[in-house]
N, C-alpha and C positions, 0 to 999 in steps of 0.2 A: 504493500500500500504506500503510495507516494502522496504525502500531504501537501496542500497548497500553502503558500506563504500567507500569514495572517493578514497581511495588507490586502491581498486579493479577496480574502473572505470578508473583510470590512467593506470593500467596494461592493460586493454582492449584497451585503446587508444594508447598504446606504449610509455607512458611517464615514464622515469626512476624515481625511488624514490627520488633521489637527486635533481631532477628538479621540485618537487612538494612541495608546501607550503600550507598545509591544514589550512582552517579556520573552525575548528570544524570537524564533521564527514562527512559532505555531500557536502562541497564546498572547492575549493582550488585555489590558484594562480599557474600559470605555468611560470617557467623560460624557455623561448623558445630558449635559446642560443644553445642547443644541436641539433637544427633542421636545421641549416644553410646549410648543404651539402645535405639534402634530396631532392629527385626529387619531384616537385610539382604535385598534382593530378588535376583532372577536377573540374570545378565549375558549379553547377546548381543554377541559380538565380530564386527565387520564387517571383512573383509579382502578381498584381491583376487588375481587372477592377476598374473604379472609385468607391470609397467606398460609401456605403449607410448605413442607420440605420439597414437594414435587415441583415447585416453581411455577409462577404465573407469568413472569416476564413483562412487568409493567414498564420498566425503563426501556427495555428493548423495543417494546411496542411504541412508546412515545417517540423514540429516535426514528424508528422505521416509518411511523406516520408522517413525521416532518419530511423525510426523504420521499415518501409516497406522494405527498403534495407536490414536491418538486417534479416528480416523474409525470404528473398529469398537468403540469404547467401552472400550478397555483403557488404563488409566493406564500411561504409560511416561515415562522421563526420557532425554534425549539428553545424552551426555557426550563432548566433543571436545577436541582440542588447540587452542592458540592459533596463528594463522599467524605466520610470521616475515617480516620485511621483505625478507630476501634473495630468497626465491622470489617475493614480491609484485612486486618491481621487477626480477626476473631473467627466468626462462623461464616459470615456472608461472602467475604472477599470483596472485590471491587464493585463499583456502582456506576459503570460507564457503558452499560448495555452488553450485548453479546453477539457472536457470529458476525454477520455483515451489517448489523445495526449497532454501531458504537459511536461514541464521541471521542475525538482525538485531540491531542496525544493522550491516550487513555492512562498510561502509567503515570505521567506527570499529574494528570487530574486526580488520580486516586491517591497520590502521595502529597508532595509539598505544594503543588500547583503554583499559585501566585502569592502564597504566604498568608492567605486570609485566616486560616485556622490558627496559625502561630500568633497573628495579631490579636485575635480574640482571646486565646489562652493567656497571652502576656497581659492583656488588659484586665482580665478577670483576676489574675494573680497579683497584679499591681494593687488593685483595690484591697485584696486580702492583706497584702503586706502593709499597706497604709493603715488599715484597721488595727492590726496587732501592734504596729509601731505607735499609733496614737494612744492606745491603752497603756503601753509601756512608758511613754514619755509624759505621763501626767493625767491623761484621760480628761481633757477639757470638756468633752461632750458627754461625760458621765456614762459611757457605754457599759452596759452590763455584759461582762465576758461570757456569761452563761446564756445570753440572748443574741449572740451574733448569728444571723441567719444566712449571711453571704458565705458561700463555700468556694474553696479553691477548685481549679479545673485542670484536666489533662485530656488531650485528644487521643485517648487510648483506653481500652477496657482493662480495669485493674481493681478487682474486688477488695484487695488488701487496703485500698485507700478510702473505702466507704466511711469508715469511722477511724479517726486518728486522734492523737493528742499533740498539740503544739506547745511551744514555750517551755519544754522540759530543760532542766539544768539552770545553773547560775547565769545571769545576764542574758538569757535567751528569750526574754519576754514573760508575759503572764501566762501561766499554764492553763489551758482550757481544751475542751473537746472540740474537734473540728472534723472535716472530711472533704472529699473531692467529689465533684460530679464530672461526667464526661462533658467536654467543651460544648458539644452540640445540644446538651440538655440544659445549659446555663441560660439565665435570663438575658445575658449579653448577646447570645446568638439570636434569641427571640426578638430583641429590639433592633438588631441589624436587619432582620427580615421583615419587620413591621414598619420601620421608619420610612417616610416618604422621601426624605432628603437628609443632607448633613445636619441642618438645623433641627429637624424633627428628631433625629437620632440623639442630638445633644439634649433636647428637652426630655426625652424618655430616659436617657442615661442619668440625668440629674435627679429624677424622682425615684430611682431604684432604692428600695429599703434594704439596707445591709445589716441593721441591728436595731435593738431597742435599748433605751437608757434605763436607769434604775427606776424611773417613774412610769415606765411602759410606753414612752413616746418613741415614735420611729426615728431612726437616724438614717439619712440618705447619702448617696454619693455626693450630692451638692454640699451637704454638711461637712464632708471630709475634704472639700476643696480640691478634688482630684479630677474634675471633669475635663479640664483642658489637657491634662497629661494623657488621659485616655483618648481624647480626640486626636492627639498627635499620633498615638499608636494605631488608631483605627482609620486614619485619613485615607490611605490607599485601599484598605479592606472594604470601604463603603462603595467602591466603584465595581460595577459588574464585570465579569470576565467573558471575553469572546474566544470561542474555540470553533471547531468544525465537526461535522459528522464524517464518517468514513467515506461518504460520497461527496464531500466538499461543500456541504450546505452549512450556513451559519448557525451557531448555537450559543446561547448565553447561559452561563453556569454561575450561580452566586448564592451563598448562604446554604446552610444544611441542617436545620433543626430536625431531630428525630420526631417521628409522628406518634410514637407510643408514650414518650415522656415530655414532648414539646409539641409545637403545632405543625411540624412536618411539611412546610411549604418553602419554596425558594423565595428570595427577597422580593418585596414589593417594588423596590427600585428597579430590579432586573425585569420584573414582569411589566411594569409600566414602560420601560425602555423598549422591550420586545413588542408591546402592543402598538407602539408608535413607529416601529421600524417595518412592521408587516401587517397585512390585513387579517392574518390568522396567527395566533400564538398557541402552540401545543405545550402544555405544562402538566406536571403530575404532582400528586400529593402522596406522602409516604404510607406504606403498609396498606391495609384494606380500607374500604370506603367508610367503615365505622370509625376510623381514626383520622387519617390524613384528609379525606374528602370532607368529613364532618367539620373539621377545623378550618379547612379552606373556605367552606361555605358559611360557617357560623362565626369565624373570627377574621380571616383575611379579607373576604369580600366586603364586610361592613367597614373594616379598617380602610381599605382602599377605595371604597365607594364605587365598586364595579360589580358586574355579574357575568358569569360564564354563559356562553351560548348553548353549550351542550356538554355531555359527559361520555367518555369511552370507558366501559367496564371490561376489564381484562380478566380472563379466566383461561384455564386449560382443562382438557379432558382428564389429565393426570390429577390435577388439583381437585377437580370435582369428585373423582373416584376416592381420593384421600378423605374428603369430607363425607363420603358415603361409607367410610369404615375400612377401606382397602389398605393393608400394610404397605409401606414404602417399597419393599422388595417385590411386591406383586403388581405395581402400578402399570407395567407395560403389558399386562395380560388384559384382554377384553373383559369388561364387567359392566354391562349396560345397566343392570339393576342398581348396582352401587352408585354408578354415575347419576342415575335418576334421583336417587336419594340425596346425593351431593348437590344436585341442582337447587335444592331448597335454600342453600346458602346464597347462591346467585340470586334467587328470587327475592330474598330479604334485602339484599343490597340494591337491587333494581327498584323495589318498593320505596326504599329510603330515599333514593335519588328523586323519585317521583314526588315525594313529600316537599322537596325544595322547588318543584315546578320546572324541572329541567328535563329535556328530551335526552335519550341515551341510545348508544349503539354498543352491542356486545362484541368484543374482539376475542376470538379464541386463538390463543398462542399455540400453533400447531406443532405437534411432535411426530416423529416418524412412526411411533407405536400406536398413534390414534387410528381406530378402525372406522370403517364406513358406518357401522351400526351406532357407534358412540357419537360420531359427528351428527348423524341424522337425529338422534335423540335430543341433542342440544338444539339443533335447528328447529325441531318440532316444538320444544319448550319455549323458545324465543318467539316463534311464529304465533303461538297461542296467546302470548302476552303483547303482541304487536310491537316487538322490539327488533329492529334490524340487527342482523348478525353478519359478521365478516370473519373469514379465516385469516389469521395474521401469520404471515410467513416471512417476517423481516429478518429473523435469525439466519435463515438459509438463503434468502433471495434479496435481502436489503430492500431498498425502496420499491423495486419491481414487485416484490411480494406483498406490498402494502398499498398498491394502487386501489384495490377494491375498498379497503377501509377508508382511504382518503376520499374516494368518490362518494361513499355512503355518508361520511361526515358532511361533505358539501351539500348533499341532498337533504339531510336532516336540517341543516342550518337554513336552507332555503324554504323548506316546507313546514317545519315545526317551530313555532315561536316559543321561546323560553319565557316563563312567568316566574322568575326567580324570587324567592323570599326565604330568609333564614328561618329555621324552626325555633331558634332560641332568641327571645326578645330581651333586650337590655333592661327593660322595666321589671322583669321577673326577679324574685329574690334569688340569692345564690343557690338555695336548696331547690327551688323550682327549676332553675336552669339545669342543675345536675340531674334531677329526676326526669326532666324532659328528654335529655340525651339518653339516659339509661332506659327509659320506657320506649321512646320512639325509635331510637337507632339500635340499641343493643337488644331490645325486646325483653328487658328484665321485668320482673314482677314489682320491683321497687328498689329502694336504696336503704342500706343500713349504715349508720355512722358510729364510729368508735368514739369513746369519751373525749379523746384528744381532738378529733375532728369536730365534734359538737362545740367544744370550747373555742376552737379556732374560727369556726364559721360565725359564732356569736360575736367574737371580738372584731372580725372583719366587718361585719354589718355595723357595729357600733363606731368603728373608725372611718366609716364612709366609703367602704369598698364594695358595697352591695351592687353597684352597677357594672362591676367588672365582667369581662367575658369569662367563660369556663373553658379550661384546657385540660381535658381528662388525661390522666396517666394510667394506662391500662395495657394488659398483654395484647400483642397484635395477633396472637395465635387462636383467639376465640372471640366470638361476639360477647361472651361473658368475661368475668375477671379470672376465670380458671382456664389456663392454657390447654388443659386436657380435654375440654369440652368442645369438640369440633362440630361441623355441620351447623345446625340451628338449635342451640341449647334451649331447654324449656324449664320452667319452674325454678328460676334462680333469682337471687337478689345481689345487686352490686354492693360490695362492701368498701366504704371509704374509711381508711384508717387514720389519715391525717390530711391536712390541706396546707399548701404552700402559697404564699402571696408573691406575685410578680408585679409589683406596683409600677415599675417602669414600663413594662409591656402592657399593663392594663388588664391582666387576667389572673385568675385564681386557679391553682393546679390541685385537684383532688387526686390523691394517690390511692389506687385501688389494688386489691389482691396483694401479690408479692412484688409488685413493680419496683425497680430500683433506678435511681438516676445515675448510678455508676455501674454499668454492666460488668460481668466477669468474662473471662476467657473460657472456652470449652476445653475438654480434656485434651484434644489435639487441635490447637489453634491453626488457622490458615497460615500464620507465620511459620509454624513448624513444617507444614506441608510444602512450603516454598523451598525447603532445603535441597531438594533434588532437582530444582529447576535452575536454569542459567540466571545469574544476577547481572 
């Protein structure tokens, strides 16, 4: 594969030379200031059924769809999140697509890229260092060391850092309990992806609550007088990154919050730039539609004051059989009955998208083991529900294998009008918002709150945070908060054990089940599996 010089990609995208900041030959930062007066284009949101080990191929489908549009002569822009090193070296591996539908240079994008993750990690840890130094140097703000809520960060899965003690030993500060979150789960990543511009980022940064004083009053980043230092670190990271697909089409990649413990969407700055560079933007939200898509529609769209035109729901016959109870080792064997049972999971996600007033197309990521009977069962299911279906073959054929999906998306946008509306209203109480998501999206019977969560919700309401958005932290492996319950779980209650405030981002994070903001590595990490491959 021979990549094009990033300057040529910028010309294709309509980005002037003076607004391009190359990082070598194949990637660049974009100064988006020239796009303010451009009319915004339409947005296609790519999401998926509940993820399985079998693979759904959401990113591969997104990339292939953008290339498919190019194949049928329709200008479109791809807009994705940046990969995090945790998954790259953990279970998932890279996040730049697969086969003939990739974004390039894929290894650079998966690793250090243009340094955005390093800037974020440094900014987060600068705030932590200033907090502990402030306490050590006299504590003018009367910070209660036991009520520091800002955590250090690392862009790596490391369970040993979830709970630590800092300040041990003489002259090393005040000893207190602390811990790390993975960078992409930090509030700093959230505000990078929700801010509309540099000034908006500064405003959100200033109001982040990092601790509470001895009287229970919040202490913010602005109180620490460190906002300008952080802005220096984040100046370049706030600019979107331009790369290309394997077929030489422009792609913008920027920001990367996880969708199970954060809001799972690329930056609003990148999305708005993409909408003004092309009449169609293809973007995706992390994990299944119960997580990334819900947060895209209930958080990002209201924040950005825009609405998508349609949704692409990605699934595979293998994943549907997995939801039907077939063990991973047997997924290549035909099993129409299990697939039909697994289609219930697809059905719930389609119904949920309908609740937002959005038209949808189902994209089946095709595998060589898929049989005619299995594909016919999926087609029949979609036909009964009046949902267009396309076989997605971007992995094997690139854009050529995605022309049908691209054409169907164009047809849907021409013939089906979107009537978008979030299902969560800001006027609801915090509990009403949580329970609306749990009942309407997860199909739970209700929500149970631990004693700590009850106290936290009460305090948040008293402190004036009742109008915050809700960003649920939940396992991506199930519609419930139990990762073992696949398909469509029934007769379950969502358990909220505690609630975290992200005052800068303007949302509250209920932590459900055993979800952690610092993941651990598997028994055999992807990093170890790389040992036998060329470096």
